[in-house]
FIMINU-227557 format. One line per field, with one value per residue (C-alpha): residue number from 1; y, z, x. Coordinates in pm, whole numbers, plus 50000, padded with zeros to 5 digits. Example, Ala and Ser with C-alpha at 12.3 -4.5 7.8 and 13.67 -1.06 7.14 Angstrom:
seq c(1, 2)
north c(49550, 49894)
up c(50780, 50714)
east c(51230, 51367)
//
This chain:
seq c(1, 2, 3, 4, 5, 6, 7, 8, 9, 10, 11, 12, 13, 14, 15, 16, 17, 18, 19, 20, 21, 22, 23, 24, 25, 26, 27, 28, 29, 30, 31, 32, 33, 34, 35, 36, 37, 38, 39, 40, 41, 42, 43, 44, 45, 46, 47, 48, 49, 50, 51, 52, 53, 54, 55, 56, 57, 58, 59, 60, 61, 62, 63, 64, 65, 66, 67, 68, 69, 70, 71, 72, 73, 74, 75, 76, 77, 78, 79, 80, 81, 82, 83, 84, 85, 86, 87, 88, 89, 90, 91, 92, 93, 94, 95, 96, 97, 98, 99, 100, 101, 102, 103, 104, 105, 106, 107, 108, 109, 110, 111, 112, 113, 114, 115, 116, 117, 118, 119, 120, 121, 122, 123, 124, 125, 126, 127, 128, 129, 130, 131, 132, 133, 134, 135, 136, 137, 138, 139, 140, 141, 142, 143, 144, 145, 146, 147, 148, 149, 150, 151, 152, 153, 154, 155, 156, 157, 158, 159, 160, 161, 162, 163, 164, 165, 166, 167, 168, 169, 170, 171, 172, 173, 174, 175, 176, 177, 178, 179, 180, 181, 182, 183, 184, 185, 186, 187, 188, 189, 190, 191, 192, 193, 194, 195, 196, 197, 198, 199, 200, 201, 202, 203, 204, 205, 206, 207, 208, 209, 210, 211, 212, 213, 214, 215, 216, 217, 218, 219, 220, 221, 222, 223, 224, 225, 226, 227, 228, 229, 230, 231, 232, 233, 234, 235, 236, 237, 238, 239, 240, 241, 242, 243, 244, 245, 246, 247, 248, 249, 250, 251, 252, 253, 254, 255, 256, 257, 258, 259, 260, 261, 262, 263, 264, 265, 266, 267, 268, 269, 270, 271, 272, 273, 274, 275, 276, 277, 278, 279, 280, 281, 282, 283, 284, 285, 286, 287, 288, 289, 290, 291, 292, 293, 294, 295, 296, 297, 298, 299, 300, 301, 302, 303, 304, 305, 306, 307, 308, 309, 310, 311, 312, 313, 314, 315, 316, 317, 318, 319, 320, 321, 322, 323, 324, 325, 326, 327, 328, 329, 330, 331, 332, 333, 334, 335, 336, 337, 338, 339, 340, 341, 342, 343, 344, 345, 346, 347, 348, 349, 350, 351, 352, 353, 354, 355, 356, 357, 358, 359, 360, 361, 362, 363, 364, 365, 366, 367, 368, 369)
north c(78774, 78730, 78439, 78159, 78159, 77879, 78048, 77899, 78049, 78034, 78059, 77935, 77591, 77580, 77646, 77486, 77702, 77550, 77640, 77734, 77977, 78017, 78383, 78658, 78555, 78206, 78354, 78587, 78306, 78078, 78344, 78438, 78084, 78003, 78311, 78262, 77908, 78003, 78255, 77974, 77994, 77695, 77737, 77544, 77607, 77557, 77562, 77354, 77011, 76980, 77269, 77219, 77426, 77417, 77400, 77187, 77329, 77149, 77132, 77169, 76932, 77010, 76753, 76709, 76710, 76510, 76597, 76298, 76226, 76384, 76705, 76726, 76684, 76990, 77294, 77505, 77305, 77531, 77436, 77150, 77359, 77624, 77356, 77230, 77563, 77626, 77296, 77332, 77674, 77581, 77253, 77454, 77749, 77491, 77331, 77632, 77719, 77363, 77379, 77744, 77669, 77494, 77820, 78164, 78339, 78288, 78470, 78473, 78534, 78363, 78554, 78353, 78509, 78236, 78272, 78628, 78565, 78299, 78485, 78572, 78208, 78152, 78251, 78247, 78599, 78644, 78893, 78913, 79049, 79200, 79123, 79260, 79545, 79493, 79181, 79125, 78833, 78951, 79301, 79145, 78953, 79233, 79455, 79205, 79133, 79481, 79378, 79188, 79284, 79363, 79503, 79583, 79519, 79883, 80219, 80200, 79870, 80026, 80319, 80090, 79943, 80247, 80283, 79965, 79938, 80297, 80325, 80011, 79926, 79861, 79597, 79580, 79241, 79154, 78919, 78716, 78914, 78653, 78437, 78746, 78826, 79131, 79015, 79173, 79318, 79322, 79485, 79262, 79371, 79113, 79078, 78805, 78736, 78546, 78558, 78699, 79011, 79224, 79181, 79343, 79141, 79219, 79578, 79493, 79336, 79639, 79867, 79643, 79660, 80046, 80059, 79818, 79580, 79192, 79089, 78769, 78647, 78416, 78289, 78053, 78081, 78097, 78200, 77990, 78157, 78503, 78357, 78196, 78515, 78793, 78652, 78351, 78528, 78774, 78507, 78495, 78616, 78943, 78801, 78483, 78274, 78128, 77917, 77890, 77908, 77811, 78096, 78043, 78037, 78337, 78539, 78463, 78556, 78886, 78970, 78920, 79178, 79529, 79651, 79480, 79604, 79601, 79668, 79607, 79725, 79715, 79856, 79626, 79593, 79560, 79439, 79168, 79139, 79494, 79404, 79088, 79276, 79562, 79299, 79179, 79516, 79540, 79868, 79880, 80074, 80060, 80191, 80390, 80202, 80072, 80025, 80018, 80389, 80301, 80037, 80193, 80534, 80802, 80602, 80262, 80281, 80491, 80537, 80647, 80702, 80397, 80234, 80472, 80221, 80493, 80655, 80289, 80226, 80558, 80468, 80126, 80288, 80533, 80254, 80094, 80365, 80364, 80250, 79866, 79916, 80215, 79978, 79716, 79945, 80074, 79708, 79651, 79963, 79888, 79541, 79309, 79016, 79109, 79437, 79255, 78993, 79247, 79439, 79111, 79015, 79348, 79283, 78916, 79052, 79288, 79022, 78783, 79062, 79111, 78755, 78535, 78701, 78778, 78677, 78424, 78201, 77838, 77515, 77193, 76956, 76681, 76682, 76448, 76159)
up c(68998, 69109, 68984, 69237, 69398, 69560, 69898, 70173, 70517, 70765, 71130, 71455, 71462, 71816, 71870, 71681, 71481, 71651, 71902, 72172, 72052, 72226, 72132, 71899, 71648, 71607, 71590, 71314, 71111, 71160, 71011, 70747, 70626, 70632, 70452, 70169, 70132, 70107, 69839, 69621, 69685, 69744, 70088, 70259, 70633, 70833, 71195, 71514, 71553, 71604, 71384, 71294, 71031, 70928, 70574, 70361, 70377, 70308, 70573, 70567, 70781, 70893, 71005, 71384, 71489, 71786, 71886, 71949, 72294, 72197, 72090, 72385, 72614, 72450, 72666, 72400, 72358, 72420, 72535, 72323, 72220, 72068, 71868, 71756, 71636, 71455, 71279, 71172, 71011, 70863, 70686, 70568, 70416, 70253, 70112, 69967, 69817, 69635, 69509, 69369, 69155, 69430, 69544, 69395, 69741, 70085, 70381, 70680, 71022, 71237, 71494, 71420, 71250, 71027, 70755, 70713, 70721, 70454, 70238, 69982, 69943, 69807, 69455, 69543, 69642, 70016, 70243, 70617, 70857, 71156, 71460, 71732, 71793, 71735, 71893, 71884, 71657, 71401, 71390, 71325, 71041, 70884, 70904, 70683, 70436, 70353, 70053, 70268, 70184, 70501, 70633, 70989, 71174, 71287, 71220, 71583, 71501, 71153, 71335, 71600, 71290, 71087, 71206, 71019, 70736, 70681, 70569, 70535, 70447, 70728, 70706, 71021, 71128, 71050, 71215, 71063, 71158, 71134, 71381, 71626, 71613, 71788, 72142, 72374, 72624, 72987, 73310, 73354, 73231, 73046, 73011, 72791, 72650, 72785, 73149, 73154, 73354, 73048, 72953, 73306, 73407, 73762, 73674, 73511, 73841, 74048, 73799, 73812, 74183, 74169, 73930, 74142, 73846, 73816, 73599, 73381, 73265, 73001, 72836, 72860, 73179, 73023, 73335, 73616, 73890, 73794, 73777, 74131, 74289, 74129, 73986, 74181, 74530, 74363, 74220, 74374, 74327, 74173, 73956, 73783, 73563, 73277, 73134, 72816, 72563, 72204, 71969, 71960, 72330, 72379, 72136, 72318, 72651, 72503, 72337, 72659, 72846, 72860, 72812, 72757, 72977, 72794, 73017, 72858, 73048, 72736, 72367, 72218, 71846, 71746, 71991, 71838, 72151, 72075, 71727, 71844, 72104, 71882, 71639, 71897, 71958, 72304, 72352, 72506, 72800, 72765, 72819, 72518, 72432, 72107, 71817, 72032, 71958, 71585, 71639, 71884, 71714, 71848, 71868, 71975, 72331, 72592, 72596, 72938, 73010, 73070, 73401, 73532, 73711, 73852, 73491, 73357, 73645, 73525, 73148, 73200, 73309, 73036, 72799, 72902, 72749, 72412, 72138, 72049, 71696, 71635, 71782, 71527, 71227, 71357, 71337, 70996, 70853, 71032, 71144, 70887, 70746, 70387, 70416, 70540, 70265, 69978, 70106, 70126, 69776, 69646, 69810, 69670, 69315, 69337, 69434, 69162, 68904, 69004, 68938, 69112, 69337, 69133, 69261, 69514, 69665, 69542, 69740, 69589, 69521, 69686, 69934, 69818, 70050)
east c(03337, 03702, 03897, 03949, 04305, 04493, 04576, 04796, 04737, 05016, 04908, 05044, 05218, 05142, 04767, 04488, 04243, 03949, 03676, 03703, 03977, 04316, 04296, 04203, 04435, 04322, 03968, 04058, 04207, 03932, 03711, 03934, 03986, 03622, 03517, 03765, 03684, 03300, 03406, 03521, 03905, 04107, 04234, 04519, 04571, 04889, 04813, 04857, 04722, 04367, 04254, 03866, 03702, 03343, 03401, 03628, 03984, 04316, 04567, 04942, 05115, 05479, 05718, 05741, 06101, 06217, 06568, 06792, 06932, 07268, 07113, 06889, 07188, 07364, 07368, 07222, 06907, 06603, 06274, 06122, 05819, 06061, 06232, 05900, 05800, 06149, 06130, 05769, 05818, 06160, 06012, 05707, 05911, 06141, 05834, 05707, 06063, 06076, 05698, 05689, 05361, 05157, 05004, 04897, 04951, 05091, 04907, 05133, 04970, 05229, 05434, 05729, 06043, 06110, 05837, 05940, 06314, 06282, 06053, 06307, 06359, 05998, 05888, 05515, 05392, 05356, 05198, 05223, 04958, 05124, 04903, 05125, 05356, 05726, 05894, 06260, 06284, 06006, 06173, 06507, 06368, 06174, 06477, 06670, 06400, 06276, 06090, 05839, 05472, 05309, 04976, 04864, 04527, 04501, 04658, 04805, 04980, 05088, 05259, 05430, 05609, 05679, 06036, 06101, 05840, 05752, 05369, 05192, 04822, 04580, 04315, 04088, 03995, 03625, 03373, 03108, 02814, 02554, 02756, 02715, 02354, 02194, 02080, 01817, 02065, 02002, 02130, 02432, 02780, 03022, 03395, 03536, 03888, 04184, 04246, 04595, 04723, 04757, 04393, 04295, 03977, 04062, 03992, 03646, 03576, 03664, 03465, 03155, 03151, 03177, 02893, 02698, 02638, 02667, 02960, 02970, 03323, 03397, 03742, 04018, 04216, 04554, 04735, 04603, 04805, 04669, 04327, 04350, 04504, 04315, 03981, 03860, 03849, 03600, 03369, 03019, 02665, 02777, 03080, 03029, 03261, 03069, 03355, 03547, 03257, 03207, 03145, 02757, 02729, 02958, 02768, 02452, 02614, 02743, 02405, 02224, 02443, 02395, 02750, 03098, 03392, 03729, 04026, 04363, 04661, 04876, 04794, 04580, 04695, 04329, 04073, 03862, 03641, 03522, 03393, 03239, 03056, 02940, 02810, 02592, 02445, 02628, 02806, 03139, 03292, 03665, 04014, 04145, 04444, 04602, 04364, 04049, 03944, 03956, 03686, 03467, 03434, 03194, 02879, 02934, 03053, 03247, 03612, 03804, 04174, 04369, 04363, 04101, 03863, 03632, 03578, 03512, 03253, 03079, 03123, 02964, 02645, 02661, 02724, 02395, 02186, 02345, 02085, 02172, 02048, 02313, 02581, 02487, 02497, 02839, 02956, 02811, 02973, 03314, 03359, 03239, 03436, 03291, 03490, 03801, 03788, 03740, 04041, 04259, 04129, 04262, 04607, 04599, 04512, 04806, 05023, 04936, 04951, 05314, 05392, 05658, 05918, 06226, 06558, 06424, 06684, 06679, 06732, 06823, 06518, 06720, 06982, 07282, 07373)
//
């Protein structure tokens, strides 16, 4: 039995950790926070307003900054949401610095550069999970904070950061398997995720048409113009939009379909929809991009060259014939939140054993007036 830890989890300051999820990162943090709390740890979450977890968990609330009229009128004033993000992370990291004994471990999942850049100001051990390939601001921060402890969500993502960080550990995201029960399957295909061009749902529609199969779509319409131009005109008897579903309803939908189409037009750092589909016993037909091949393996789906819609249509029919029990067992062996939590607990234990970060910057407890 591991000792209980006081863990601060830093997520997005902009998006709530609540269902229906804004994206895969929010879903991941929701599951991680819940699993750690149920395991007996004292978890405090920093996330966007409106976060809602099904277990008791503390909340970190950063100060909301509203620039003065003078500041707003300055030519350098960025978008207001950019200032809100900046102030939220700045106030949070200063709070961590001024209260070094409040937490045993800080686990950073944000995509913002400030938690990394200000990491040396915090004595509490911190680890950052890299959910994306390099972005300019985050790469800059990691270049200037070379001692930052990082893990990646896939070997593909780890390789994309190797020019900055060298070799770093990999912890694949996990899903709570009992929340994604095996479904009976069916004749329909399903695509689920955010409706944005880089996720490629329009390619899923093309592949389903060529395969002669009904396609059911689900997820948030994050890009309304894209949806209106490339998705809405195809909706009808053979292509149906089910809406932005809560997790329980989404699991029921995925489990009732014969195969999931996964169609990214960029290199997915991980591919949480793949893990969720496999947990339901629903095999996948997908483009072999980014970290997706690591999740699918050789038995749980059919991989095709990126962008090849004809091959995807053939793969969809092939995937319908894969044994759903084999798919579920693959998910149990490779995609469970239990394996993910065990791996993170090992990392937390190493950080705690190393003790407070030496040489952390110090800030005054009070600012003189």
